[in-house]
C-alpha positions as CSV (number, residue, x, y, z in Angstrom):
1,M,69.6,46.3,-61.3
2,I,68.0,47.2,-64.7
3,T,70.1,46.8,-67.8
4,I,69.0,48.5,-71.0
5,Q,70.7,47.8,-74.3
6,A,69.4,50.1,-77.2
7,K,70.4,51.1,-80.6
8,L,71.0,54.8,-80.9
9,T,70.0,57.0,-83.7
10,F,71.5,60.3,-84.0
11,P,69.9,63.5,-85.8
12,S,73.2,64.5,-87.1
13,K,76.8,63.0,-87.9
14,E,78.3,65.4,-85.5
15,D,76.3,63.9,-82.6
16,E,77.2,60.5,-83.7
17,Q,81.0,61.4,-83.6
18,I,80.6,62.9,-80.2
19,V,79.3,59.8,-78.8
20,L,81.9,57.6,-80.6
21,D,84.6,59.8,-79.2
22,L,83.2,59.3,-75.7
23,M,83.0,55.6,-76.2
24,R,86.6,55.6,-77.5
25,R,87.9,57.5,-74.6
26,W,86.0,55.5,-71.9
27,S,87.3,52.1,-73.4
28,S,90.9,53.5,-73.6
29,C,90.4,54.6,-70.0
30,M,89.2,51.2,-68.8
31,R,92.1,49.4,-70.6
32,Y,94.7,52.0,-69.1
33,A,93.0,51.5,-65.7
34,Y,93.4,47.7,-65.9
35,N,97.1,48.0,-66.8
36,R,97.7,50.4,-63.8
37,L,95.8,48.0,-61.5
38,L,98.0,45.2,-62.7
39,E,101.1,47.3,-61.6
40,G,99.5,47.8,-58.2
41,S,98.2,51.3,-58.4
42,N,95.8,52.5,-55.9
43,R,92.1,53.6,-56.9
44,N,92.4,57.2,-55.5
45,T,95.5,58.3,-57.3
46,L,94.5,56.4,-60.4
47,K,91.1,58.3,-60.5
48,R,92.9,61.7,-60.5
49,E,95.3,60.5,-63.2
50,L,92.5,59.0,-65.4
51,Q,90.4,62.3,-65.3
52,G,93.3,64.3,-66.3
53,V,94.5,62.0,-69.1
54,F,91.1,61.1,-70.8
55,N,89.1,64.2,-70.1
56,L,86.1,62.2,-68.6
57,N,84.0,63.1,-65.5
58,S,84.5,61.3,-62.2
59,R,81.5,59.0,-62.6
60,Y,82.8,57.7,-66.1
61,V,86.3,57.3,-64.6
62,D,84.8,55.5,-61.5
63,D,82.9,53.0,-63.8
64,A,85.9,52.4,-65.9
65,I,88.1,51.5,-62.8
66,M,85.2,49.3,-61.7
67,K,84.9,47.5,-64.9
68,A,88.7,47.0,-65.0
69,K,88.7,45.6,-61.6
70,S,86.0,43.1,-62.4
71,V,88.0,41.9,-65.5
72,L,91.2,41.5,-63.5
73,E,89.3,39.7,-60.7
74,S,87.6,37.3,-63.1
75,C,90.9,36.5,-64.7
76,R,92.4,35.6,-61.2
77,E,89.4,33.6,-60.3
78,R,89.8,31.4,-63.5
79,D,93.6,31.1,-62.8
80,E,94.5,32.8,-66.0
81,N,97.5,35.1,-66.6
82,P,95.9,38.7,-66.2
83,S,98.6,40.1,-68.3
84,K,97.6,38.3,-71.3
85,V,94.1,39.7,-71.5
86,I,93.2,41.0,-75.1
87,F,90.4,43.5,-75.1
88,G,88.3,43.0,-78.2
89,G,88.5,39.2,-78.4
90,R,91.4,36.9,-78.7
91,S,90.1,34.9,-81.6
92,L,89.7,38.1,-83.7
93,F,93.0,39.4,-82.7
94,E,94.7,36.2,-83.6
95,R,93.2,36.2,-87.0
96,L,94.2,39.8,-87.5
97,K,97.7,39.0,-86.5
98,K,98.2,36.2,-89.1
99,R,97.6,38.7,-91.8
100,H,96.5,35.9,-94.2
101,I,93.6,38.1,-95.2
102,N,94.0,41.1,-97.6
103,G,92.0,43.9,-98.9
104,K,88.4,44.5,-97.9
105,A,88.2,41.3,-95.8
106,Y,91.1,42.3,-93.6
107,E,89.5,45.9,-93.2
108,R,86.1,44.3,-92.3
109,L,87.8,42.1,-89.8
110,R,90.0,45.0,-88.2
111,Q,86.9,47.2,-87.9
112,E,84.8,44.3,-86.2
113,W,87.8,44.0,-83.8
114,Q,87.9,47.8,-83.1
115,E,84.1,47.9,-82.7
116,R,84.2,45.0,-80.1
117,R,87.2,46.7,-78.4
118,K,85.5,50.1,-77.9
119,G,81.8,49.1,-78.5
120,N,80.5,49.3,-74.8
121,L,80.0,52.3,-72.9
122,Y,79.4,51.4,-69.2
123,S,77.6,53.9,-66.9
124,R,75.7,53.2,-63.7
125,G,73.1,55.0,-62.1
126,D,72.5,55.9,-58.4
127,R,69.3,55.7,-56.6
128,S,69.9,58.7,-54.4
129,K,70.7,60.9,-57.5
130,K,67.4,59.4,-59.2
131,G,69.3,57.5,-61.9
132,N,72.2,57.9,-64.1
133,L,73.5,61.4,-64.5
134,N,75.5,60.7,-67.6
135,T,72.8,58.9,-69.6
136,R,69.1,59.9,-69.8
137,I,66.5,58.1,-71.8
138,E,64.0,60.3,-73.4
139,I,61.0,59.0,-75.2
140,Y,59.7,61.0,-78.0
141,E,56.2,60.6,-79.2
142,Y,55.6,61.5,-82.9
143,Y,52.2,62.4,-84.1
144,R,51.1,62.4,-87.7
145,L,48.9,65.3,-88.7
């Protein structure tokens, strides 16, 4: 398996907003799937439901379910209560909950928690389909004249 982490630069604000919206919908889908898996939903009915609710293709929905399932299994392996999982980090959430910070410091903390909560977009590739159908990496070479 190859994992690539990269910083994206966007040619326009509109492109950036499209990607941020996709990341927000995927992370919401993953959290929703996690809660449905806790309730005992089965994968096939969950997949159809998630595609309709979050307007994501089946590959993204599959990856969200797989990620939610792995979080749930790791909680159970560590003998933790799976219903007490906090996406985005417990320590940041606890600091936000106390509300002892006001103004700009509170806004920075809230934004950091939101970014950690929705900061990852997980999408896997398939060898038979020659890679990832959702994410393509293109290398542009710039020449100076």
